[in-house]
Residue, then its C-alpha position, 0 to 999 in steps of 0.5 A: m412407258s419406253l422412252i428409248v429402244l435401242e434394238n441391235i445398234c451396230k457402229s464402226y469406224g475406218k474403212g478396208t482392213k482398218i475397220v474398228s468395231v465400237l457397238d456390235h448389236v448393243n439393246l438398250t431401253v430406258e423409260e420414261g423418268e429414268m436415271l440411267a448410268i452406262t459405264g464401261k472401260s475406256g473403247a467401250g463404245k459409251t461416248t459413241l452410245l450417247d451420241i447415236i441416242g442424241a443424233i450427233d452420229y448415226a449407227d450402221e446398223g439396228k433400230y431407234l425407237f424414240n417415244d415409240k416412234t422409229v427415229r430415221f435420219r436421212q441428213t445431218s439437219d434431221g438429226v439437229r432437229f431431232r436434238r433440238a426438239n428433244i434433247g439437251v446435252i451435257v458435255q464434260h468439257f462444258a463447250l461455253i462460248d467465251d464471247f458469250n456471258v453465262f445468260d447468253n450461254i444458256g439463252m442461245a438454246l433457246w434462240e431458234s425456238r418459237i417463243s417470244e423474247k420475253e418467254k425466253n429471257r424469263r426462262t433464262n433467268e429462271i434457270l439462273d435462279r434454279l442453278e443459283i448462278s444469278n449472280l455471274k450473269t454478266q460474267y464471261p466463261p474465263e471467268l468462272s470456276g469449273g463448276e460453276k460453268q458446268r452449271v452453266a453448261i446444265g443450264r444450256a442443256i435444259v433452259k429448253k425442257p428436253a425430254l431426255l437429258l445427256a452427260d457425258e462425264p460431267t463430273g470428270a474433269l470436277d473436283a470431289g467437292t464440286e463433284k457433289v454439287i453437280m451430281s445433286i443439281l442432276k439428281s434433283l432434276h431427275e426427282e423432278g421427273v427429268s429423264m437423262i442418261i449419264v455416262t461415266h467412269d465413275l462408280e460412285v457417279a453411277a452408284q447415284c442413278s437408278r439404273v447401270f447399264e454396263l458397255r463391255k468390249h467385244 
C-alpha cells in the first residue's frame, strides 16, 4: 500500500527575476513500511522535498496524497497538526533543548497528546530503554556526545509512534563508529515496520536502505 504519493511537485524561492526553481515536477511514491533514501548533489532539493513531505514547507504546485487522502494545508497550523499526528522528524544537528534533560527532550513530543501523564511517562521510559540511554535521562544536551544526542533526537521522533519517520542527514554530524550505531537503530526500527525516508549524501548510508531515489538538478 502506498503511504505517500507525490505528483508533479514544484517549488521555487525568490521573487521577480530572482526566482530559483528547486523542485520541478517531482513524482515519488513511498510504500508503507519502506526505508527510502533520497540522494542527490547539493542544491538538488533533497531537504526541500523532505520538508514538503513533513509539512514544514509547502509545494507551489502538485498533488500530495498521504494514506490515499489528498493533503491540503490552508494555514501553518494545518501543517503542524498533520505533522504532530503522522510524522516524526530527525534533523542533522539534533535540535535538542539545552534547558531540558534527556527525559523531557523525548517526552515533549507527547505533551499535546491526549494520553494520560502515566502513559506519557511509560512511553518515554520505554524509548529510553529501547535506545539504551536510560542512564542519561537526567542529563542535559551539553553533557552528551554527538551519538547520544542523536539517540535522544531519534527517541523524540519515535515516542509518539508516527506513521512515518523523516531523517535529514541523520549521520552527517557523526563519526564513522557512531554512524554505524545510529544506522543499526534505524534499520531495526524499519524491521519492526516503521516507514522512513532518509535524506543523505553518504552512499554507504543509502546502500543500507531498501530503495534509493536520486534527485537531480534540472
